[in-house]
N, C-alpha and C positions, 0 to 999 in steps of 0.2 A: 560545473555543478552549481545549480542555483539553490536558493533557500528551500524551496518546496522539495527539491530532490534530496537535499541533505536531511530535511525533517522526515521525509517518507522513509528513507533508509534507516533512520534512528527508530522510527515507529515500528518498522518491521523487525528490527533487531530486538527491541525491548519486548514487544508483544509475543513474538515467536521464540524468544530466547535463543537467537542465533549465535553462532560462534563469533568472537570479536573479529571484525573485518569482513565477515561473510557477505553482508549486504553491500559493502563497498565495492565488491567485485561484480555486482549485478549489472547487466547491460539491458538495453531495451528488449532484447529477445529472451532474457532469462525467464524460464517458466516458473510460475508460482503455484497456483492451485493444481494439485496432481503431480507436481514436480518437487515441491518442498514438503516433506512429510510433516513438518511442524504446522503447516497451514492447512488445517482441517475445517470442517464446518463450524465447529465451536470457536476456533480462533478467528474466523471471519468477523463475528460479532464484536469481539474485542478490538480487532484491527479497525473496523469502521468507527467505533466509539473513540478510539485514540486519534484517528484521522480528524474527526470532527473537533475534538478538544484542542489538539496541537496545531491544526491548520486553520482553526476558527472558521469552519465551514459547516453547512447543514447538508446531510446526504439523505435524500428521499428514498423510500423503499423501491419506488418504480425505476430508480436509476441503477439499481444493483442487478447485475446478471452475470452469468458465467464468464462472458468475455472480459469483464472488468478485471478478473483475477487470473486471466490466462497468462499474461507476461508482466514483467516489471514495467515495461514501456506503456502498456495499456493502463495500468494503475496510476503511473506517473502522469500520463496525459489527462486522465480523469481528475487527478488531484490539482494539476495546474489549471485546468479549466474551471474547477470549483473555486480555487483561490482567486483567479482572475475575475470571477463573477461575484465574489463576496463583497 
């Protein structure tokens, strides 16, 4: 588990108010939007803001689509790509 992975799990736990350890069990194929009741359209905005703040990245509106929040793996890949290009 790399730094971006650890930070993203912490962000999801904090923003969504997940049970302790719940995010630690996420795999690349763990479903997010539509599978986690805590992750609704209102939570997405808070999640993106926290990702920008804690990962020190900028997320442009045109980068956000439904596929981004489909699985933990897709969100992590996006975060790693943004951190790598920051």
